[in-house]
Phi, psi and omega in degrees: 000137176290179179320127189299320181299317179294315180299317180298315180298320181292318180293315180296318179298319178302316182286319182296332178295337185249345183262153170239125183085175183243139173290148180256324181238132173257148181223134175247120179262124183272192185305124176076007185246115185210356185298332182301331182302328181291345181264001183265132168277094193282133174253325180213145172217139183228133170287149179302329183297334182266357181268128180303130172072002174288141174300157178248110182263149177256012181294123179283340181259013171241123185298315179079055178223145170253119188242134177243146178169209179228149169233119184052043179072357180274126178292128183231157170231122188243124173268105180270090185108146181229180180247153185231152178298322183292345176283349180107002179279152171283162178291335174293321176293317182300323185264359179304317179301326178294320177296322178297313181297323177297317180293333178281344172120006181296148180250337181223150181228122174257131182236148175227157177203165170262134185219154173274133182268113177265337172292124188291349177276350180275142178236160178305133179092350178296147171255124184235126177286131176278120179258344176193171182214165171240133179256103177252016172290151186280022181198174178228136184294347179268353180294128179080000180265124182287171182291351177298339181263002185126172181296116181294336176265060187296131177291132180234030182290336175214078185292338181249123187297129184295325179294315178293324177300317181292321177297319176297318180296318178297319180292322177295316179296326177295336176275000183080021182251151173289137180274076180285144176233155180194171178263128182258135175246131180259125179239169189288317186070191002273351178292148176280174191274155173276170176302315181297322179293320177298317178300316181295316180296321177297323180291340176284347182105008181275143177259335183210155187228140178205189188236029186205196166074309186301314178301320180296321180291321178301312181294319178301319177295322179299321185260013169081029178257129178288136185243142167224140186218147179228133172260137169266120181283115185254345175207151183261120192251059175274111185298339180272350178219048187279132178244148178300146179218154178224169186296327179297319179293319179300314180295322180296315180295317178300318180299324180290333179271354189300319182297319179294316179296321178301313180296322178296313181294320178300317179298315182291318177302318181296340178273356183247045178291000000 
């Protein structure tokens, strides 16, 4: 990527030439999660390939589109698919779309992901609100980024907005679901964890593990965007009863939970008029 400030300005200018108005809420849809798109009154959609300076992902299970429109009259910008460190991207590339949405005017960011549940009370298909995280990726998206993009020593004492957490909890309860909360740990991937690694991660205080989300949340906090996030538990990671799992199964479980997550996000978006 060329100089980030120049790249950001060029991407934002490209989009502003075609958009009318500003999105208020940004949404990141993770692996196997796409039902929300059906709830958008779409005005514009762009493939990542046509957006200047966006990374180019080869993931077959990530659509790779930036969609603009409204949900319950609220202007939204939806990233259908994200980028990952294990694909070979830098954390600055991975978080570039969040910077673009921030420059376009979003005030809140809802994120979703597929995660392994290490908390033994979690079951496949559960929706869990992320209340805090551990960053075990081998880098930080703010490294090498000057203060022109925000305070590089970004405060992370409350990376997930308490108001959005409560709105997510209310929406889950309205679905007849328990409003579970937990600590998410982000690791590099792409291999899944060993029994010993699951034991170690649980001892760090983590309830669920995945390969995304944390870099996006760090950048969102740097640029002043309130975050709320939900993990879909796609596999149960009990090291004493560990069963083999593969990406196809993870996507299948996420897909089955997709309708519930869609209704939860639609409800929360509607509260952010």
